[in-house]
N, C-alpha and C positions, 0 to 999 in steps of 0.2 A: 356348340353343343357341349353342355356340361353334366355331370352326374345329377348335380342339384336340379337341373332343369328337368331331366328325365324323372327324377324323384317326384317333382313337382306335378309333371304331366301324369303320372300314375296316381297320385292322390286324387287329381280331380277326376280321372277316370272312376276310381274306387267310391268317390263321393257323390259324383256327377254334380258337383256344385264347387264354384269358385270361392264362394263363402266356407263351406265345409273343409275344402282343401287348405284354406289359408289359417282356418282355426286348428285343424290337425297338425300343421307343419309350423305353427307358432309364428306366421308373417303375415304381412298386410295382403288384402285382396289385390291391391294394385300390384304389389310383387308377383303375385301369383300369374296375373293376366300379362305381365311383362314377360315372364319367363314363356309361358305358352306362345305369345305373340313371337318371341325370337326363335323358337323351334319352327313355327309355322314359315317364318321368313327365310330361315336358313335352308329349309328343305323345300320351300315353295309349295307346300300343301296346306289344306284346311283341316284341322284336328277335331274342331267342335263346331256344331251350328246351335245357334240360339232358337228355342221355341217359346216364345213369351219370357216368362222368368226362368225357364229350365234351359239346360243344354244338353246335347245329345252329341254322341261320338260319331265321326264320319267314317266312311269306308276306309279311307287313307288313315284315319286316326285309329281304326281296328288293326291294320297292319302295323302301324307304328308301335301300338301298345305292345304287340307280341315281341317285336324286337326290342324295345325299350325294357320290358319285364327280364328278357335273358341277360341284357347288359348289366342291368342292377344285380340280378342274381349272381352274376359272375363277379361283379365288383365286390358284392358282400362276401362271396367265398373267398375272394384274395384277401380281404380284411380280416377273416376268421382265421385264415391260415398263417397270416401275418402274426396275429394275437397269439395264436397257439404256438408259433415259433418263438417268439419273444419270451412267452411263459414256459418254454422248453416242454410243451406238451407233444410237440412232434419235431423231428429232425434226426441228424446223424452227426457222428463223430468218429473220423478215421485217423487213427494213430499209426505211427511207425517207431519202432525202438529197436536198438541192439538188445539181445537177450538178457544181459547184464542188467542193463538200465531197467528193462521191463520187470524184471523179478524183484530187484532189489530197492528201486526208487520209486516206480509209478504203480506198482500194484495196489498200495493203500489208497492212493488219491484216486484210482480208478474204481475201486470198491465204493468209495465215499460218493463218487459221482454218480455211480448206478443206483445207489440207495436214494439219493436226492432226486435225480431225474430217471426214473426206470423206463420212460417211454421213449426215450432218445436210443437210436440205434447205434451200439458202441463197437468199434472195430479196433483191433491192436495187431498190427503185424510184427513179426520178428524177422528183421532184415539186417544185412550189414550197413556199416556206415555210407559207403557210395551208393547203395541202393536206396538208402533213405534220403539221402541228398537228391538224387534224381526224382523220386517220388513226390517230394515236397516242391521241387522246381516244376514238375508236370501238373501240380494241383490234385495228384492221385489222393494224397492224404493232406490232412488239415494241419497236423503238427509232427514233427519229427525229432527225436531224441538220440544223441549220439555223444561218445566220450571226444574230448579234444585229441589232438595228436593225428587227426585225419585231415585229409585234404577236403575241405567243405566250403572253402571261399568261393561265393557265387554272386554276381550281381542282382540275381534274383531272390536272394535269402535275406531273412533278418536272423542274425545269430545272437542268442542270449545265453549268457552263463548263469546257470540255475543252481549248480552245487558244486563246491570243491571237496574232493575226496582226497585222501592220501593212502600211501601203502602200509601195511602192518604185517611184521614178522609173527606168524602164528606157529602154535605147537599144540600137543595135547595136553590136558591138565596136570599130568605127573611129570612134566618134562622137568629135568633137574636145574635148567636156567630160568625156571619160572619166578624164582625168589631173588634173582640178580637186580640190582640196582641200574646196571648198565651193561649192555653187550656191544663191544666193539666190533666193527664189521670183520676184522682180521680174525676173530674168534670162530667166524663160519668157515673158515677154510677147511675143506675136507668134509663137510656137514652133507648129508644126504637131503636133495631138494625135489620138491615135485611142483610142476608148473601147470598152468592151465592156458593153452595158445588161444583160446576164446575168453574174453576179448583179447585180440592180439595187442592193442596198444597198451593195456595193463601188464600184459606179460612181458613186452619190450622194455618197459620201466624196471621190471624186475631183474631181468637179465643184464640191462645195461649197468643197473646199481652193482651187481655182483661182479662184472667185469670190470668195472671202474675201480673197485677195491682189490683186483687181481685175486679173487677168491676162486680158489679151485674147487669146482663142484663134483663131489665124489660121484653122485648119481643123478642123472638127469632124466626125469620122468615127467612126460607130457600126458595129462589126463584129459585133455580136451576141453572141459569146462570148470567152472569154480566149485560147483556143486560136487563133482567127483573129487576136486582137489581136496576140499575140507574132508570129506569122508576119507581119504588117503591118509590126511594128517591125524585124524582121530584114530586111525588104525596103526599109527606110529611109522608110516612107511617114510615119512621125512617132514622137515620143516617146509614152510611156504611163505612166500613173499607176495601179499595179494592186496586187493582192494579192502579198506577198513570198512567200508559201506557193507561189503558182501558178508562179513563175519561178526557184525555188532550183535545180532541176535544170539549168535552161536555163543559168543563171550558172555552174555547176559544169563544165557542157560547154563554155563559152565562147561559145555561140551569141548570149547577150545580157550586157549589162553593167548594173549597177545604178549610177545617177549619185549623187553625195552631195549629196542635196537638203537644205537647212537646214529643220528643223521636220518631216521626214517621220517621225521617231520618235514624234511624239505623235499621229500618225494610226493608232492602234491600234484593234482591234475584236475581238469574241470569236466563237468558234464554239461552239454550244451542243447538248448531247445532251437529248433529251426521252424520258422513259419515264411510263407510266401510275402516278399515285399510288395506285390502289387495285389494282393488278395485281402479283401476285408474279411477278418475274422468272423465267424458264425457266433450266434449267441451260444450254442453249445461249447464252441471253443474258448470263448471268453469265460464261460462258467467253469470249464475244466482248468483252466489257467489259474483262476481265482482259488480253486480247491488245493491245486498244486503247491501254489506259493504259500498257503495257510500250512500245509503239510511240511513244506521244505523248512519253512521258518521254525515250526516245532522241533523238526529233526536237528537242525543247527543247535538249538538251545538245549536240547537233550545231550548234544555232543559236547557243548561248553561245561555243562553241568558234570559230566562224567571225566572230562579231563580235570576240573577242578577238584572233583572228590578223589582222583587218582594222584593228584598232585599232593 
C-alpha cells in the first residue's frame, strides 16, 4: 500500500468514476484501475461494485474509506509541518553560553535571529563551561558556546573556533598613561588592579601575565564579573586586564581607554561553539549559525579597521 494508491482510491470515491478520478489526478484510467486492484489484492477485499457503466462503493470500501482518509490527513499534516519547519514558521532553538559570551558576542545575532524568525521559540541558558558541555552531549541544547582553556574534549562533540579575542589593559579616560606610546609590564608594578573572577579563564590569563612579569599587585580586588569591573575602572578604583571584546563599545563611547601595554597582543584566546557530533542540526540551528557567522565576520572586519586606524 502506498500513499498514492490511497489518494487514488479517495479520488474514485469522490468522483464515483474511474474516468473522473483519472482526469482529476492527471493519470490514465488504466493506472487508476491498477492501483485500485492492487489495494483489493493486498487486503483481500472488494472496494467497488460495477452497476452498468457506474460504480458504487462496497461496505468494505466504506470502512476502508474512513481509514484511508485519516491516513492521508495525517500524511498531509506531516508534510505541512515539515514545510513550516523548513520555512522556520515553527520550531525551537535552545542555546547555552557562558555569561560573558552571551552578553558580548551572542546578543546581537540573537536579536537579529528573532527579528527574522519571530515564530521560533528561542531559549538561551547562562551556564558554566562544564555544564554547557554536558548539556550539548545530552542533546538538551542545540548549540553551546564556551571560551577555550576549559576541559571540553569529548567524542560526542564538534568543536568550532568562532572568534579570537585578546586581553586589553583598560583605564579611565583621564589616566596619565593614556598618551604613552608603549607601557612596559614592569611599569605596572605596585599598580592597583581590579579583577573579575567570572569568566575564570579570562581572569586566569590576566593573573598569569602579571605573575610572569613578577608584577607586585598593590591591591587585589575581585568584583565577580566584567560589568562591575568596568564600573570600578571608570570610578578610578584601579586598572584592569580583561577581554578586548567586553570593552570595545566602552572605548568607542569614550568611557574607558585601552592603554598600550607591550606584549598584550600575545594574550589571545578563542571562543568555541559546541554541537553534537551525531545530531543533525535543525533548520533553526542552521539559520542561527549563518547569522552568527555573518555577525562575526563583520565584527572581525571592524576590529581590523580599528587596529589599522590606531596604527
